[in-house]
C-alpha positions in Angstrom: -3.5 -3.3 -69.9 -1.6 -3.5 -66.6 -0.2 -6.8 -65.4 -1.5 -7.9 -62.0 1.2 -8.1 -59.3 2.6 -11.6 -58.6 0.7 -13.4 -55.9 2.6 -16.4 -54.4 -0.6 -18.0 -53.0 -2.3 -20.2 -55.5 -5.9 -21.0 -55.3 -6.7 -24.7 -56.0 -8.6 -25.2 -59.2 -7.6 -21.8 -60.7 -7.0 -21.8 -64.4 -3.5 -20.4 -64.8 -2.4 -18.3 -67.8 0.6 -19.4 -69.7 3.8 -18.1 -68.2 2.8 -18.4 -64.6 4.2 -21.2 -62.5 2.0 -24.2 -61.9 0.9 -25.1 -58.4 2.5 -28.2 -56.8 -0.3 -30.6 -56.0 -0.2 -32.5 -52.8 -0.6 -36.3 -52.7 -3.4 -36.0 -50.1 -6.7 -34.8 -51.6 -8.7 -32.5 -49.5 -12.4 -32.6 -49.4 -14.2 -29.3 -49.9 -15.5 -27.6 -46.8 -19.2 -27.7 -46.3 -20.9 -24.5 -45.3 -23.0 -24.7 -42.2 -26.6 -23.8 -42.9 -27.6 -20.4 -41.4 -29.8 -20.5 -38.4 -32.9 -18.5 -38.2 -33.9 -19.5 -34.7 -32.4 -18.2 -31.5 -29.8 -20.5 -30.1 -30.7 -21.9 -26.6 -28.0 -22.4 -24.0 -26.6 -25.9 -23.8 -27.1 -26.0 -20.0 -30.1 -28.0 -18.9 -31.6 -27.5 -15.6 -33.3 -24.9 -13.5 -31.8 -21.5 -12.9 -29.6 -21.1 -9.9 -31.1 -19.6 -6.8 -29.7 -16.4 -5.5 -28.7 -16.8 -1.9 -28.5 -14.1 0.5 -25.0 -12.6 0.8 -24.5 -13.8 4.4 -25.1 -17.5 3.5 -23.0 -17.1 0.4 -20.1 -15.7 2.5 -20.4 -18.4 5.0 -20.3 -21.1 2.3 -17.2 -19.4 0.7 -15.5 -19.2 4.1 -16.2 -22.9 4.7 -14.8 -23.8 1.3 -11.6 -21.8 2.0 -11.2 -23.3 5.4 -11.5 -26.9 4.0 -8.9 -26.2 1.4 -6.5 -24.7 4.0 -7.0 -27.8 6.2 -6.2 -30.2 3.3 -3.3 -28.1 2.3 -1.9 -28.1 5.8 -2.4 -31.8 6.0 -0.5 -32.2 2.7 2.4 -30.0 4.0 2.6 -31.9 7.3 2.6 -35.2 5.4 5.4 -34.1 3.2 7.5 -32.9 6.1 6.9 -36.1 8.0 7.8 -38.2 5.0 11.1 -36.3 4.5 12.1 -36.4 8.2 10.9 -40.0 8.9 14.2 -41.6 7.9 16.2 -39.5 10.4 17.2 -40.8 13.8 16.5 -38.9 17.0 19.8 -37.0 17.2 19.8 -35.9 13.6 16.1 -34.9 14.0 17.1 -32.7 17.0 19.8 -31.0 14.9 17.5 -30.4 12.0 14.7 -28.9 14.2 17.2 -26.7 16.0 18.6 -25.4 12.7 15.0 -24.8 11.5 14.3 -22.9 14.7 17.4 -20.7 14.4 16.6 -20.0 10.8 13.0 -19.1 11.7 14.2 -16.8 14.5 16.6 -15.1 12.2 13.9 -14.6 9.5 11.5 -13.1 12.1 14.3 -10.8 13.4 15.0 -9.6 9.9 11.4 -9.0 9.1 10.8 -7.2 12.4 13.8 -5.0 11.8 12.7 -4.2 8.2 9.2 -3.4 9.4 10.4 -1.2 12.2 13.2 0.6 10.3 11.1 3.7 9.5 10.1 4.1 13.2 13.8 3.6 14.3 15.0 6.2 11.8 12.3 8.6 12.9 13.2 8.2 16.6 16.9 8.6 15.8 16.2 11.8 13.9 14.1 13.3 16.7 16.7 12.3 19.3 19.5 13.7 17.2 17.6 16.9 16.6 17.1 17.2 20.3 20.8 16.7 21.0 21.8 19.3 18.4 19.3 21.9 19.9 20.7 21.2 23.4 24.3 21.6 22.2 23.4 24.8 20.3 21.7 26.2 23.5 24.8 25.4 25.5 27.1 27.0 23.0 24.9 30.1 22.9 25.0 30.6 26.7 28.6 29.8 27.1 30.8 32.8 27.9 33.9 33.1 25.9 36.6 34.6 28.1 
């Protein structure tokens, strides 16, 4: 008869044959799990109440837009409050410097974004103008008399 392969997982309460290592028993005793009785009836949802009315799409969209607008307003108020709390300790002169620096940084950011967005248009215009200049020079070279 073939020997079964060694299984390191020991099942509690299993009678071991001689020669196999004994399981180390833990000090805490575990209670056996109880099996839940099988249900024969269909389970009902836990939500109690009437079913939700289906609104027409227009009213639903208006409600959603209002909700988003309210969240944006509260978010804007929170941002303004945070900025005010951070700048409240500055005196007038320092505040002017900070606001001027913020304005310059915002202008630089807008200029960079505008340049990046218009780069394809600028490249296209330069290519067209360059092609026109090359054609004009070629035409002059062709009609020039070499004497």
